[in-house]
N, CA, C and O atoms as CSV, one atom per row, in Angstrom:
chain,resi,resn,atom,element,x,y,z
A,1,MET,N,N,134.606,116.734,30.230
A,1,MET,CA,C,133.862,117.155,31.407
A,1,MET,C,C,132.586,116.323,31.514
A,1,MET,O,O,131.886,116.109,30.525
A,2,GLU,N,N,132.302,115.869,32.704
A,2,GLU,CA,C,131.109,115.066,32.965
A,2,GLU,C,C,129.856,115.927,32.823
A,2,GLU,O,O,129.829,117.072,33.276
A,3,VAL,N,N,128.836,115.380,32.203
A,3,VAL,CA,C,127.573,116.096,32.029
A,3,VAL,C,C,126.534,115.465,32.937
A,3,VAL,O,O,126.241,114.275,32.822
A,4,THR,N,N,125.979,116.257,33.836
A,4,THR,CA,C,124.898,115.798,34.691
A,4,THR,C,C,123.598,116.004,33.930
A,4,THR,O,O,123.375,117.059,33.335
A,5,GLU,N,N,122.747,114.993,33.954
A,5,GLU,CA,C,121.467,115.123,33.264
A,5,GLU,C,C,120.553,116.021,34.079
A,5,GLU,O,O,120.255,115.735,35.239
A,6,ILE,N,N,120.112,117.106,33.463
A,6,ILE,CA,C,119.211,118.026,34.144
A,6,ILE,C,C,117.773,117.715,33.750
A,6,ILE,O,O,117.522,117.019,32.766
A,7,VAL,N,N,116.835,118.238,34.530
A,7,VAL,CA,C,115.406,118.046,34.282
A,7,VAL,C,C,114.798,119.421,34.020
A,7,VAL,O,O,114.958,120.346,34.817
A,8,LEU,N,N,114.099,119.542,32.893
A,8,LEU,CA,C,113.490,120.816,32.520
A,8,LEU,C,C,112.050,120.600,32.072
A,8,LEU,O,O,111.696,119.542,31.551
A,9,SER,N,N,111.226,121.627,32.286
A,9,SER,CA,C,109.895,121.611,31.673
A,9,SER,C,C,110.077,121.973,30.203
A,9,SER,O,O,111.097,122.548,29.823
A,10,LYS,N,N,109.106,121.644,29.391
A,10,LYS,CA,C,109.191,121.926,27.955
A,10,LYS,C,C,109.361,123.428,27.698
A,10,LYS,O,O,110.156,123.835,26.851
A,11,GLY,N,N,108.610,124.238,28.434
A,11,GLY,CA,C,108.688,125.693,28.261
A,11,GLY,C,C,110.064,126.246,28.583
A,11,GLY,O,O,110.585,127.081,27.844
A,12,ILE,N,N,110.658,125.791,29.678
A,12,ILE,CA,C,111.989,126.268,30.072
A,12,ILE,C,C,113.043,125.763,29.095
A,12,ILE,O,O,113.981,126.488,28.761
A,13,TYR,N,N,112.895,124.534,28.640
A,13,TYR,CA,C,113.825,123.995,27.643
A,13,TYR,C,C,113.885,124.928,26.432
A,13,TYR,O,O,114.969,125.297,25.981
A,14,HIS,N,N,112.722,125.307,25.910
A,14,HIS,CA,C,112.682,126.166,24.722
A,14,HIS,C,C,113.144,127.592,25.030
A,14,HIS,O,O,113.770,128.229,24.184
A,15,LEU,N,N,112.844,128.099,26.224
A,15,LEU,CA,C,113.307,129.428,26.629
A,15,LEU,C,C,114.836,129.478,26.646
A,15,LEU,O,O,115.436,130.421,26.130
A,16,ILE,N,N,115.459,128.465,27.238
A,16,ILE,CA,C,116.923,128.435,27.319
A,16,ILE,C,C,117.538,128.215,25.938
A,16,ILE,O,O,118.542,128.841,25.599
A,17,LYS,N,N,116.953,127.348,25.159
A,17,LYS,CA,C,117.461,127.093,23.803
A,17,LYS,C,C,117.439,128.385,22.980
A,17,LYS,O,O,118.398,128.685,22.270
A,18,ASP,N,N,116.352,129.143,23.074
A,18,ASP,CA,C,116.240,130.419,22.374
A,18,ASP,C,C,117.250,131.429,22.917
A,18,ASP,O,O,117.859,132.181,22.156
A,19,HIS,N,N,117.420,131.439,24.237
A,19,HIS,CA,C,118.366,132.352,24.881
A,19,HIS,C,C,119.797,132.080,24.402
A,19,HIS,O,O,120.571,133.014,24.192
A,20,LEU,N,N,120.141,130.820,24.235
A,20,LEU,CA,C,121.471,130.451,23.734
A,20,LEU,C,C,121.753,131.080,22.372
A,20,LEU,O,O,122.878,131.500,22.100
A,21,LYS,N,N,120.748,131.143,21.531
A,21,LYS,CA,C,120.915,131.708,20.189
A,21,LYS,C,C,121.094,133.221,20.224
A,21,LYS,O,O,121.803,133.781,19.388
A,22,LYS,N,N,120.455,133.887,21.188
A,22,LYS,CA,C,120.405,135.350,21.202
A,22,LYS,C,C,121.429,136.024,22.108
A,22,LYS,O,O,121.894,137.118,21.791
A,23,ASP,N,N,121.792,135.402,23.224
A,23,ASP,CA,C,122.635,136.063,24.225
A,23,ASP,C,C,124.098,136.047,23.805
A,23,ASP,O,O,124.738,134.996,23.775
A,24,LYS,N,N,124.611,137.210,23.486
A,24,LYS,CA,C,126.017,137.338,23.071
A,24,LYS,C,C,126.958,137.470,24.270
A,24,LYS,O,O,128.176,137.422,24.104
A,25,LYS,N,N,126.403,137.637,25.483
A,25,LYS,CA,C,127.234,137.810,26.674
A,25,LYS,C,C,127.657,136.496,27.320
A,25,LYS,O,O,128.549,136.487,28.168
A,26,LEU,N,N,127.035,135.393,26.934
A,26,LEU,CA,C,127.425,134.096,27.503
A,26,LEU,C,C,128.868,133.788,27.136
A,26,LEU,O,O,129.282,133.976,25.992
A,27,THR,N,N,129.626,133.316,28.110
A,27,THR,CA,C,131.004,132.919,27.808
A,27,THR,C,C,130.984,131.640,26.977
A,27,THR,O,O,129.994,130.908,26.976
A,28,ASP,N,N,132.072,131.378,26.276
A,28,ASP,CA,C,132.162,130.148,25.476
A,28,ASP,C,C,131.977,128.919,26.358
A,28,ASP,O,O,131.285,127.973,25.982
A,29,LEU,N,N,132.607,128.941,27.542
A,29,LEU,CA,C,132.504,127.815,28.474
A,29,LEU,C,C,131.046,127.557,28.866
A,29,LEU,O,O,130.583,126.417,28.833
A,30,ASN,N,N,130.330,128.620,29.236
A,30,ASN,CA,C,128.933,128.471,29.648
A,30,ASN,C,C,128.044,128.065,28.481
A,30,ASN,O,O,127.130,127.257,28.648
A,31,ARG,N,N,128.303,128.616,27.307
A,31,ARG,CA,C,127.522,128.256,26.113
A,31,ARG,C,C,127.684,126.764,25.812
A,31,ARG,O,O,126.706,126.074,25.524
A,32,GLU,N,N,128.923,126.272,25.879
A,32,GLU,CA,C,129.185,124.847,25.633
A,32,GLU,C,C,128.501,123.978,26.680
A,32,GLU,O,O,127.906,122.952,26.352
A,33,GLN,N,N,128.590,124.396,27.948
A,33,GLN,CA,C,127.979,123.619,29.024
A,33,GLN,C,C,126.460,123.570,28.861
A,33,GLN,O,O,125.859,122.503,28.982
A,34,LEU,N,N,125.842,124.710,28.588
A,34,LEU,CA,C,124.385,124.736,28.398
A,34,LEU,C,C,123.961,123.887,27.204
A,34,LEU,O,O,122.951,123.186,27.262
A,35,THR,N,N,124.724,123.951,26.136
A,35,THR,CA,C,124.410,123.147,24.948
A,35,THR,C,C,124.448,121.660,25.277
A,35,THR,O,O,123.555,120.913,24.876
A,36,ARG,N,N,125.478,121.225,26.005
A,36,ARG,CA,C,125.575,119.812,26.416
A,36,ARG,C,C,124.413,119.431,27.324
A,36,ARG,O,O,123.814,118.368,27.166
A,37,GLU,N,N,124.099,120.313,28.280
A,37,GLU,CA,C,123.013,120.015,29.217
A,37,GLU,C,C,121.669,119.902,28.496
A,37,GLU,O,O,120.872,119.016,28.802
A,38,LEU,N,N,121.421,120.790,27.548
A,38,LEU,CA,C,120.160,120.723,26.801
A,38,LEU,C,C,120.062,119.437,25.991
A,38,LEU,O,O,118.989,118.842,25.895
A,39,LYS,N,N,121.179,119.008,25.408
A,39,LYS,CA,C,121.173,117.778,24.610
A,39,LYS,C,C,120.841,116.549,25.453
A,39,LYS,O,O,120.215,115.609,24.963
A,40,SER,N,N,121.261,116.556,26.723
A,40,SER,CA,C,121.035,115.383,27.571
A,40,SER,C,C,119.875,115.571,28.554
A,40,SER,O,O,119.602,114.685,29.364
A,41,ALA,N,N,119.194,116.717,28.487
A,41,ALA,CA,C,118.133,117.026,29.452
A,41,ALA,C,C,116.943,116.082,29.322
A,41,ALA,O,O,116.598,115.626,28.232
A,42,THR,N,N,116.329,115.805,30.468
A,42,THR,CA,C,115.048,115.110,30.501
A,42,THR,C,C,113.978,116.190,30.531
A,42,THR,O,O,113.956,117.017,31.442
A,43,VAL,N,N,113.098,116.188,29.551
A,43,VAL,CA,C,112.030,117.186,29.475
A,43,VAL,C,C,110.740,116.527,29.953
A,43,VAL,O,O,110.305,115.508,29.417
A,44,VAL,N,N,110.133,117.141,30.986
A,44,VAL,CA,C,108.918,116.577,31.582
A,44,VAL,C,C,107.805,117.626,31.580
A,44,VAL,O,O,108.083,118.825,31.557
A,45,PRO,N,N,106.555,117.182,31.603
A,45,PRO,CA,C,105.440,118.135,31.696
A,45,PRO,C,C,105.511,118.901,33.020
A,45,PRO,O,O,105.886,118.342,34.050
A,46,ALA,N,N,105.149,120.173,32.980
A,46,ALA,CA,C,105.211,121.015,34.179
A,46,ALA,C,C,104.421,120.419,35.340
A,46,ALA,O,O,104.841,120.534,36.491
A,47,LYS,N,N,103.283,119.783,35.057
A,47,LYS,CA,C,102.438,119.258,36.140
A,47,LYS,C,C,103.063,118.062,36.861
A,47,LYS,O,O,102.675,117.759,37.989
A,48,SER,N,N,104.015,117.383,36.235
A,48,SER,CA,C,104.669,116.243,36.898
A,48,SER,C,C,106.141,116.526,37.191
A,48,SER,O,O,106.959,115.610,37.279
A,49,PHE,N,N,106.462,117.815,37.340
A,49,PHE,CA,C,107.843,118.220,37.575
A,49,PHE,C,C,108.279,117.840,38.994
A,49,PHE,O,O,107.532,118.080,39.943
A,50,PRO,N,N,109.471,117.250,39.161
A,50,PRO,CA,C,109.956,116.871,40.497
A,50,PRO,C,C,110.119,118.098,41.407
A,50,PRO,O,O,110.556,119.156,40.954
A,51,LYS,N,N,109.772,117.954,42.664
A,51,LYS,CA,C,109.807,119.076,43.605
A,51,LYS,C,C,111.212,119.429,44.092
A,51,LYS,O,O,111.414,120.517,44.632
A,52,ASN,N,N,112.180,118.540,43.913
A,52,ASN,CA,C,113.533,118.809,44.400
A,52,ASN,C,C,114.460,119.344,43.309
A,52,ASN,O,O,115.678,119.372,43.487
A,53,VAL,N,N,113.889,119.769,42.184
A,53,VAL,CA,C,114.669,120.263,41.052
A,53,VAL,C,C,114.494,121.774,40.934
A,53,VAL,O,O,113.381,122.286,41.050
A,54,VAL,N,N,115.591,122.481,40.704
A,54,VAL,CA,C,115.547,123.932,40.535
A,54,VAL,C,C,114.772,124.263,39.260
A,54,VAL,O,O,115.099,123.780,38.176
A,55,ALA,N,N,113.737,125.096,39.409
A,55,ALA,CA,C,112.878,125.490,38.291
A,55,ALA,C,C,112.346,126.891,38.560
A,55,ALA,O,O,112.581,127.467,39.622
A,56,ILE,N,N,111.631,127.426,37.590
A,56,ILE,CA,C,110.943,128.700,37.819
A,56,ILE,C,C,109.950,128.492,38.953
A,56,ILE,O,O,109.330,127.435,39.072
A,57,ASN,N,N,109.810,129.515,39.778
A,57,ASN,CA,C,108.906,129.502,40.925
A,57,ASN,C,C,109.316,128.481,41.977
A,57,ASN,O,O,108.478,127.803,42.570
A,58,THR,N,N,110.623,128.387,42.194
A,58,THR,CA,C,111.132,127.617,43.325
A,58,THR,C,C,112.005,128.524,44.176
A,58,THR,O,O,112.673,129.427,43.673
A,59,LYS,N,N,111.983,128.261,45.477
A,59,LYS,CA,C,112.892,128.932,46.403
A,59,LYS,C,C,114.119,128.037,46.502
A,59,LYS,O,O,114.007,126.834,46.736
A,60,VAL,N,N,115.284,128.635,46.322
A,60,VAL,CA,C,116.520,127.866,46.240
A,60,VAL,C,C,117.514,128.375,47.279
A,60,VAL,O,O,117.700,129.580,47.448
A,61,LYS,N,N,118.150,127.425,47.972
A,61,LYS,CA,C,119.254,127.776,48.875
A,61,LYS,C,C,120.494,127.073,48.345
A,61,LYS,O,O,120.516,125.851,48.202
A,62,VAL,N,N,121.530,127.863,48.053
A,62,VAL,CA,C,122.789,127.302,47.567
A,62,VAL,C,C,123.927,127.779,48.452
A,62,VAL,O,O,123.822,128.790,49.147
A,63,ARG,N,N,125.019,127.024,48.407
A,63,ARG,CA,C,126.221,127.396,49.155
A,63,ARG,C,C,127.391,127.420,48.186
A,63,ARG,O,O,127.619,126.468,47.439
A,64,ASP,N,N,128.133,128.530,48.209
A,64,ASP,CA,C,129.377,128.623,47.452
A,64,ASP,C,C,130.351,127.679,48.147
A,64,ASP,O,O,130.676,127.888,49.316
A,65,THR,N,N,130.822,126.653,47.457
A,65,THR,CA,C,131.641,125.630,48.117
A,65,THR,C,C,133.040,126.130,48.449
A,65,THR,O,O,133.742,125.507,49.245
A,66,ASP,N,N,133.459,127.244,47.853
A,66,ASP,CA,C,134.776,127.803,48.175
A,66,ASP,C,C,134.710,128.765,49.358
A,66,ASP,O,O,135.512,128.662,50.286
A,67,THR,N,N,133.755,129.706,49.329
A,67,THR,CA,C,133.666,130.725,50.378
A,67,THR,C,C,132.724,130.331,51.510
A,67,THR,O,O,132.740,130.957,52.570
A,68,LYS,N,N,131.905,129.307,51.301
A,68,LYS,CA,C,130.878,128.836,52.250
A,68,LYS,C,C,129.718,129.819,52.387
A,68,LYS,O,O,128.847,129.623,53.234
A,69,GLU,N,N,129.689,130.868,51.571
A,69,GLU,CA,C,128.589,131.829,51.588
A,69,GLU,C,C,127.301,131.144,51.144
A,69,GLU,O,O,127.292,130.357,50.197
A,70,GLU,N,N,126.209,131.461,51.850
A,70,GLU,CA,C,124.906,130.892,51.531
A,70,GLU,C,C,124.053,131.947,50.832
A,70,GLU,O,O,124.012,133.102,51.255
A,71,LEU,N,N,123.380,131.548,49.770
A,71,LEU,CA,C,122.473,132.430,49.039
A,71,LEU,C,C,121.091,131.794,49.024
A,71,LEU,O,O,120.957,130.592,48.797
A,72,VAL,N,N,120.063,132.602,49.267
A,72,VAL,CA,C,118.683,132.125,49.210
A,72,VAL,C,C,117.912,133.087,48.310
A,72,VAL,O,O,117.960,134.303,48.499
A,73,PHE,N,N,117.203,132.532,47.336
A,73,PHE,CA,C,116.462,133.368,46.396
A,73,PHE,C,C,115.333,132.559,45.775
A,73,PHE,O,O,115.287,131.333,45.877
A,74,GLU,N,N,114.423,133.284,45.126
A,74,GLU,CA,C,113.358,132.648,44.353
A,74,GLU,C,C,113.720,132.794,42.880
A,74,GLU,O,O,114.049,133.891,42.430
A,75,LEU,N,N,113.662,131.710,42.133
A,75,LEU,CA,C,113.949,131.738,40.704
A,75,LEU,C,C,112.646,132.027,39.965
A,75,LEU,O,O,111.658,131.311,40.130
A,76,VAL,N,N,112.651,133.081,39.152
A,76,VAL,CA,C,111.418,133.547,38.510
A,76,VAL,C,C,111.628,133.791,37.015
A,76,VAL,O,O,112.752,133.755,36.514
A,77,ALA,N,N,110.523,134.038,36.320
A,77,ALA,CA,C,110.579,134.429,34.910
A,77,ALA,C,C,111.308,135.770,34.807
A,77,ALA,O,O,111.268,136.559,35.751
A,78,PRO,N,N,111.968,136.041,33.687
A,78,PRO,CA,C,112.759,137.274,33.550
A,78,PRO,C,C,111.992,138.555,33.889
A,78,PRO,O,O,112.556,139.450,34.519
A,79,HIS,N,N,110.737,138.666,33.495
A,79,HIS,CA,C,109.972,139.895,33.747
A,79,HIS,C,C,109.574,140.065,35.216
A,79,HIS,O,O,109.108,141.138,35.599
A,80,GLU,N,N,109.746,139.035,36.043
A,80,GLU,CA,C,109.400,139.112,37.466
A,80,GLU,C,C,110.617,139.345,38.359
A,80,GLU,O,O,110.471,139.501,39.571
A,81,ALA,N,N,111.804,139.371,37.779
A,81,ALA,CA,C,113.040,139.462,38.564
A,81,ALA,C,C,113.146,140.806,39.284
A,81,ALA,O,O,112.941,141.863,38.688
A,82,LYS,N,N,113.470,140.744,40.580
A,82,LYS,CA,C,113.718,141.920,41.417
A,82,LYS,C,C,114.756,141.516,42.452
A,82,LYS,O,O,114.435,140.877,43.454
A,83,ILE,N,N,115.995,141.893,42.203
A,83,ILE,CA,C,117.095,141.499,43.081
A,83,ILE,C,C,116.832,141.914,44.528
A,83,ILE,O,O,117.106,141.142,45.447
A,84,LYS,N,N,116.300,143.130,44.745
A,84,LYS,CA,C,116.077,143.600,46.121
A,84,LYS,C,C,115.069,142.732,46.869
A,84,LYS,O,O,115.052,142.725,48.099
A,85,ASN,N,N,114.227,141.998,46.134
A,85,ASN,CA,C,113.263,141.079,46.749
A,85,ASN,C,C,113.726,139.630,46.673
A,85,ASN,O,O,112.939,138.710,46.892
A,86,ASN,N,N,115.007,139.430,46.363
A,86,ASN,CA,C,115.588,138.085,46.214
A,86,ASN,C,C,114.862,137.257,45.157
A,86,ASN,O,O,114.699,136.047,45.311
A,87,LYS,N,N,114.427,137.918,44.079
A,87,LYS,CA,C,113.797,137.228,42.945
A,87,LYS,C,C,114.763,137.307,41.772
A,87,LYS,O,O,115.005,138.377,41.213
A,88,LEU,N,N,115.305,136.162,41.414
A,88,LEU,CA,C,116.363,136.069,40.416
A,88,LEU,C,C,115.816,135.481,39.118
A,88,LEU,O,O,115.089,134.488,39.142
A,89,SER,N,N,116.163,136.087,37.996
A,89,SER,CA,C,115.703,135.600,36.694
A,89,SER,C,C,116.326,134.254,36.363
A,89,SER,O,O,117.499,134.009,36.644
A,90,VAL,N,N,115.529,133.397,35.767
A,90,VAL,CA,C,116.017,132.102,35.295
A,90,VAL,C,C,117.109,132.298,34.240
A,90,VAL,O,O,117.933,131.405,34.040
A,91,LEU,N,N,117.129,133.444,33.566
A,91,LEU,CA,C,118.126,133.711,32.529
A,91,LEU,C,C,119.334,134.490,33.040
A,91,LEU,O,O,120.204,134.862,32.253
A,92,SER,N,N,119.400,134.742,34.356
A,92,SER,CA,C,120.601,135.348,34.942
A,92,SER,C,C,121.714,134.301,34.950
A,92,SER,O,O,121.456,133.115,34.741
A,93,SER,N,N,122.941,134.736,35.188
A,93,SER,CA,C,124.065,133.781,35.229
A,93,SER,C,C,123.813,132.658,36.225
A,93,SER,O,O,123.974,131.483,35.896
A,94,LEU,N,N,123.415,133.017,37.447
A,94,LEU,CA,C,123.186,131.997,38.470
A,94,LEU,C,C,121.951,131.156,38.147
A,94,LEU,O,O,121.943,129.948,38.384
A,95,GLY,N,N,120.917,131.786,37.611
A,95,GLY,CA,C,119.720,131.042,37.218
A,95,GLY,C,C,120.025,129.987,36.164
A,95,GLY,O,O,119.596,128.839,36.282
A,96,LEU,N,N,120.767,130.380,35.132
A,96,LEU,CA,C,121.149,129.434,34.079
A,96,LEU,C,C,122.044,128.328,34.623
A,96,LEU,O,O,121.962,127.180,34.185
A,97,ALA,N,N,122.897,128.681,35.578
A,97,ALA,CA,C,123.806,127.683,36.158
A,97,ALA,C,C,123.045,126.592,36.897
A,97,ALA,O,O,123.418,125.421,36.827
A,98,LEU,N,N,121.983,126.964,37.604
A,98,LEU,CA,C,121.310,126.037,38.517
A,98,LEU,C,C,120.075,125.354,37.950
A,98,LEU,O,O,119.680,124.296,38.441
A,99,ILE,N,N,119.462,125.930,36.936
A,99,ILE,CA,C,118.193,125.412,36.427
A,99,ILE,C,C,118.303,123.933,36.050
A,99,ILE,O,O,119.218,123.531,35.331
A,100,GLY,N,N,117.369,123.144,36.541
A,100,GLY,CA,C,117.320,121.727,36.188
A,100,GLY,C,C,118.104,120.794,37.089
A,100,GLY,O,O,117.987,119.575,36.970
A,101,TYR,N,N,118.908,121.355,37.995
A,101,TYR,CA,C,119.689,120.512,38.904
A,101,TYR,C,C,118.886,120.181,40.157
A,101,TYR,O,O,117.929,120.877,40.496
A,102,ASN,N,N,119.288,119.105,40.844
A,102,ASN,CA,C,118.593,118.588,42.030
A,102,ASN,C,C,119.234,119.068,43.324
A,102,ASN,O,O,120.384,119.508,43.340
A,103,THR,N,N,118.478,118.977,44.398
A,103,THR,CA,C,119.028,119.174,45.730
A,103,THR,C,C,120.213,118.226,45.899
A,103,THR,O,O,120.117,117.042,45.576
A,104,GLY,N,N,121.323,118.747,46.404
A,104,GLY,CA,C,122.521,117.938,46.618
A,104,GLY,C,C,123.530,118.014,45.485
A,104,GLY,O,O,124.694,117.665,45.676
A,105,ASP,N,N,123.105,118.467,44.303
A,105,ASP,CA,C,124.036,118.581,43.177
A,105,ASP,C,C,125.022,119.720,43.406
A,105,ASP,O,O,124.709,120.711,44.066
A,106,GLU,N,N,126.215,119.558,42.848
A,106,GLU,CA,C,127.204,120.634,42.829
A,106,GLU,C,C,127.350,121.100,41.395
A,106,GLU,O,O,127.469,120.296,40.470
A,107,VAL,N,N,127.340,122.411,41.228
A,107,VAL,CA,C,127.349,123.022,39.906
A,107,VAL,C,C,128.560,123.940,39.789
A,107,VAL,O,O,128.864,124.707,40.702
A,108,ARG,N,N,129.240,123.851,38.660
A,108,ARG,CA,C,130.398,124.707,38.364
A,108,ARG,C,C,129.986,125.623,37.222
A,108,ARG,O,O,129.467,125.151,36.211
A,109,TRP,N,N,130.213,126.941,37.369
A,109,TRP,CA,C,129.761,127.895,36.357
A,109,TRP,C,C,130.700,129.086,36.311
A,109,TRP,O,O,131.193,129.535,37.346
A,110,GLU,N,N,130.948,129.596,35.119
A,110,GLU,CA,C,131.802,130.774,34.964
A,110,GLU,C,C,130.968,132.028,35.174
A,110,GLU,O,O,130.059,132.323,34.399
A,111,MET,N,N,131.291,132.760,36.237
A,111,MET,CA,C,130.603,134.010,36.557
A,111,MET,C,C,131.493,135.179,36.124
A,111,MET,O,O,132.600,134.980,35.622
A,112,GLU,N,N,130.994,136.392,36.325
A,112,GLU,CA,C,131.740,137.585,35.941
A,112,GLU,C,C,133.090,137.666,36.651
A,112,GLU,O,O,134.056,138.191,36.096
A,113,ASP,N,N,133.154,137.147,37.876
A,113,ASP,CA,C,134.394,137.230,38.660
A,113,ASP,C,C,135.129,135.894,38.745
A,113,ASP,O,O,135.897,135.672,39.681
A,114,GLY,N,N,134.905,135.014,37.791
A,114,GLY,CA,C,135.636,133.745,37.750
A,114,GLY,C,C,134.728,132.534,37.899
A,114,GLY,O,O,133.505,132.655,37.971
A,115,ILE,N,N,135.356,131.361,37.943
A,115,ILE,CA,C,134.619,130.101,38.084
A,115,ILE,C,C,134.103,129.983,39.516
A,115,ILE,O,O,134.857,130.154,40.475
A,116,LYS,N,N,132.825,129.694,39.646
A,116,LYS,CA,C,132.201,129.491,40.959
A,116,LYS,C,C,131.671,128.068,41.035
A,116,LYS,O,O,131.300,127.463,40.029
A,117,ARG,N,N,131.647,127.553,42.254
A,117,ARG,CA,C,131.088,126.225,42.507
A,117,ARG,C,C,130.020,126.367,43.585
A,117,ARG,O,O,130.260,126.931,44.652
A,118,TYR,N,N,128.846,125.846,43.282
A,118,TYR,CA,C,127.723,125.937,44.206
A,118,TYR,C,C,127.168,124.553,44.490
A,118,TYR,O,O,127.097,123.697,43.608
A,119,ARG,N,N,126.777,124.355,45.739
A,119,ARG,CA,C,126.065,123.137,46.132
A,119,ARG,C,C,124.626,123.544,46.404
A,119,ARG,O,O,124.371,124.493,47.145
A,120,ILE,N,N,123.687,122.824,45.803
A,120,ILE,CA,C,122.269,123.117,46.007
A,120,ILE,C,C,121.839,122.456,47.309
A,120,ILE,O,O,121.790,121.230,47.410
A,121,GLU,N,N,121.529,123.277,48.298
A,121,GLU,CA,C,121.182,122.800,49.639
A,121,GLU,C,C,119.693,122.461,49.764
A,121,GLU,O,O,119.328,121.430,50.330
A,122,GLU,N,N,118.842,123.340,49.229
A,122,GLU,CA,C,117.390,123.139,49.352
A,122,GLU,C,C,116.681,123.706,48.135
A,122,GLU,O,O,117.106,124.707,47.559
A,123,VAL,N,N,115.595,123.052,47.755
A,123,VAL,CA,C,114.711,123.542,46.691
A,123,VAL,C,C,113.288,123.301,47.165
A,123,VAL,O,O,112.946,122.200,47.596
A,124,GLU,N,N,112.458,124.336,47.082
A,124,GLU,CA,C,111.048,124.148,47.426
A,124,GLU,C,C,110.169,125.004,46.517
A,124,GLU,O,O,110.504,126.152,46.225
A,125,PRO,N,N,109.051,124.446,46.073
A,125,PRO,CA,C,108.125,125.213,45.229
A,125,PRO,C,C,107.538,126.388,46.008
A,125,PRO,O,O,107.336,126.300,47.219
A,126,VAL,N,N,107.267,127.483,45.309
A,126,VAL,CA,C,106.611,128.638,45.948
A,126,VAL,C,C,105.278,128.918,45.294
A,126,VAL,O,O,104.579,129.849,45.692
């Protein structure tokens, strides 16, 4: 499987790395994918983080490439997540799937109801 190089801040890199060790609910497929992505990730200082990359405190618009359904949400730290306010945790299934990817990237991820494919339509800092 092809590995797309993702971009992460140092803090998010370590948060995800720690999450990989602790989360027993991650599927084997997702655990392997995250491990590969972390190994090839570009880690940059938060102050010079690219604006078109999915990160904490970004508003993200994605499209399910199979159903064409559009989702818009803000990606936040786990303690700030509130689904009813469209605030999604970076450690949620969708948050982990998209973190570090650029506008225009397509991401494949195993969700609770099967493999999903998302295209990142827009990313903007909030």
